C-alpha positions as CSV (number, residue, x, y, z in Angstrom):
1,X,73.0,96.9,50.9
2,X,73.2,99.7,53.3
3,X,70.3,99.2,56.2
4,X,70.9,100.9,59.4
5,X,68.5,102.1,62.3
6,X,67.9,101.7,65.9
7,X,65.4,98.9,64.7
8,X,67.8,97.0,62.9
9,X,69.2,93.9,65.1
10,X,72.2,91.8,64.6
11,X,70.9,88.2,65.6
12,X,73.7,85.7,66.3
13,X,72.4,81.7,64.8
14,X,74.4,78.6,65.5
15,X,74.8,76.0,63.1
16,X,71.7,74.3,62.9
17,X,69.4,76.5,64.4
18,X,65.9,77.4,62.6
19,X,65.5,81.5,62.0
20,X,62.0,80.9,61.0
21,X,59.7,78.0,60.1
22,X,57.5,77.5,57.1
23,X,54.1,78.2,57.7
24,X,55.6,81.4,60.2
25,X,53.8,84.6,59.5
26,X,56.3,87.6,58.2
27,X,57.6,89.9,61.1
28,X,60.9,90.7,59.6
29,X,63.3,90.1,56.7
30,X,66.6,89.4,56.7
31,X,70.3,89.8,55.6
32,X,73.3,87.4,55.8
33,X,76.1,89.2,57.6
34,X,78.2,86.6,57.5
35,X,78.0,82.8,57.4
36,X,75.5,80.9,55.3
37,X,71.6,80.1,55.7
38,X,69.7,77.6,54.2
39,X,66.3,77.6,53.0
40,X,64.8,74.5,53.3
41,X,60.9,72.9,52.6
42,X,59.7,69.6,53.9
43,X,58.1,67.5,51.0
44,X,56.9,64.2,51.8
45,X,59.0,63.9,55.0
46,X,62.2,65.0,52.6
47,X,64.0,68.1,53.6
48,X,64.5,70.2,50.0
49,X,66.8,73.0,49.8
50,X,65.9,75.7,48.0
51,X,68.8,77.9,48.4
52,X,71.8,78.8,50.1
53,X,72.5,82.6,51.1
54,X,75.9,83.9,52.0
55,X,77.1,87.2,53.1
56,X,75.2,90.4,52.0
57,X,72.2,88.1,50.6
58,X,68.3,88.7,51.4
59,X,66.0,86.6,52.9
60,X,62.0,86.4,54.0
61,X,61.7,89.2,52.3
62,X,58.2,87.8,50.4
63,X,56.0,87.1,53.6
64,X,57.0,91.3,54.2
65,X,55.7,92.6,51.3
66,X,52.7,90.4,50.2
67,X,51.8,89.7,54.0
68,X,51.5,85.8,53.3
69,X,53.2,83.5,55.7
70,X,56.9,81.7,55.3
71,X,57.0,79.7,52.5
72,X,59.7,77.4,53.8
73,X,62.0,77.9,56.8
74,X,65.6,79.4,57.1
75,X,68.3,77.2,58.9
76,X,72.0,78.2,59.7
77,X,73.9,75.9,57.6
78,X,77.2,77.2,59.8
79,X,77.6,79.5,62.6
80,X,75.9,82.8,61.2
81,X,74.8,86.5,61.8
82,X,72.1,87.9,60.6
83,X,70.4,91.5,60.1
84,X,66.8,91.3,61.4
85,X,65.0,93.9,59.7
86,X,61.4,94.3,61.0
87,X,58.2,94.4,59.0
88,X,57.4,97.9,60.0
89,X,60.7,99.4,58.9
90,X,60.3,97.7,55.4
91,X,56.8,98.8,54.8
92,X,57.7,102.5,55.7
93,X,60.7,102.1,53.2
94,X,58.4,100.7,50.7
95,X,55.4,103.3,51.1
96,X,58.0,105.8,50.0
97,X,58.0,104.3,46.5
98,X,55.6,105.4,43.7
99,X,52.6,103.6,43.8
100,X,53.2,101.5,40.3
101,X,55.9,100.3,41.5
102,X,54.7,99.0,45.0
103,X,51.9,96.9,42.6
104,X,54.6,95.9,40.3
105,X,56.9,94.4,43.3
106,X,53.7,93.0,44.8
107,X,52.7,91.4,41.7
108,X,56.3,90.0,40.9
109,X,56.4,88.3,44.4
110,X,52.8,87.2,44.0
111,X,54.6,85.4,40.4
112,X,57.3,83.9,42.5
113,X,54.9,82.5,44.8
114,X,53.0,80.8,42.2
115,X,56.0,79.3,40.3
116,X,57.0,78.2,44.0
117,X,53.6,76.6,44.6
118,X,53.7,75.0,41.4
119,X,57.3,73.4,41.6
120,X,56.8,71.8,45.0
121,X,53.2,70.5,44.1
122,X,54.6,67.7,42.0
123,X,52.4,64.5,41.9
124,X,53.0,62.1,44.5
125,X,49.9,59.7,44.4
126,X,48.3,58.0,41.8
127,X,45.3,60.5,41.8
128,X,47.9,63.4,41.4
129,X,49.9,61.6,38.5
130,X,46.3,61.4,36.6
131,X,45.2,64.7,37.7
132,X,48.9,66.3,36.2
133,X,48.3,64.3,32.8
134,X,44.8,65.5,32.6
135,X,46.3,69.1,33.2
136,X,49.1,68.6,30.3
137,X,46.2,67.5,28.1
138,X,44.1,70.5,28.7
139,X,47.4,72.5,27.8
140,X,47.8,70.7,24.4
141,X,43.8,71.5,23.8
142,X,45.0,75.2,23.8
143,X,48.2,74.6,21.8
144,X,46.1,73.1,19.3
145,X,44.7,76.6,18.4
146,X,48.1,77.6,17.4
147,X,48.4,75.0,14.7
148,X,48.2,76.4,10.9
149,X,48.1,73.1,9.4
150,X,44.3,72.0,8.8
151,X,45.4,68.2,8.6
152,X,47.8,68.2,11.4
153,X,45.1,70.0,13.6
154,X,42.7,67.0,12.7
155,X,45.3,64.2,13.7
156,X,46.4,66.1,16.7
157,X,42.3,66.6,18.1
158,X,41.8,62.9,17.4
159,X,44.9,61.8,19.4
160,X,43.8,64.4,22.3
161,X,40.4,62.9,22.5
162,X,41.7,59.0,22.7
163,X,43.9,60.5,25.4
164,X,41.1,61.9,27.2
165,X,39.1,58.8,26.9
166,X,42.2,56.7,28.3
167,X,42.5,59.5,31.3
168,X,38.8,59.1,32.4
169,X,39.0,55.3,32.0
170,X,42.2,55.9,34.5
171,X,40.1,58.2,36.8
172,X,37.3,55.5,36.7
173,X,39.7,52.6,37.8
174,X,41.5,54.5,40.6
175,X,38.3,56.3,41.9
176,X,37.9,53.8,44.8
177,X,41.9,53.0,45.4
178,X,43.2,54.6,48.5
179,X,46.9,55.4,47.9
180,X,48.9,56.0,51.1
181,X,50.2,59.0,49.7
182,X,49.0,62.1,49.9
183,X,47.2,64.1,47.3
184,X,48.9,67.5,46.6
185,X,47.4,68.7,43.5
186,X,43.7,70.1,43.1
187,X,41.5,68.5,40.8
188,X,40.6,70.6,37.9
189,X,38.2,70.0,35.2
190,X,39.5,70.3,31.5
191,X,37.8,72.9,29.3
192,X,38.2,71.6,25.6
193,X,36.6,70.3,22.9
């Protein structure tokens, strides 16, 4: 990838140095010139490595394209050199593209953020696990619509009704339970029947 210009800066990072933190605003994107960069996220006090990037690979672009905050931190896994490309330069390059392609790129970035959020927000507390079960039951209700065999469809419908009843009982049992683990999944009311 050929990137040049007075605004592109070469930055040196020692092993363990943080290039940006999760939640930071996106003021630049980066290309690894040498070394390796780990993309990491803290989940329940545990550091999860999402990716390791090596020479020629790009990172930090999502926050530039959609204006969102950093979804993860970037840390030098060894002494590394990166090219820092400022937001303004990237925005100017994107502005040269057809508006359709600009919109398409933003949609793809948004989809990637959504997938990332769904992956990271795995159930942690008891309430989260019950919420996840409810979410999957809702998905099964939707899938029920494509079953052609009326007999099978009726059996599945009855089974899902009993599962709904059990989940509601479990929700009542746990209503006042104070789980020491933080809830991370947003409750959603199932829409089926």
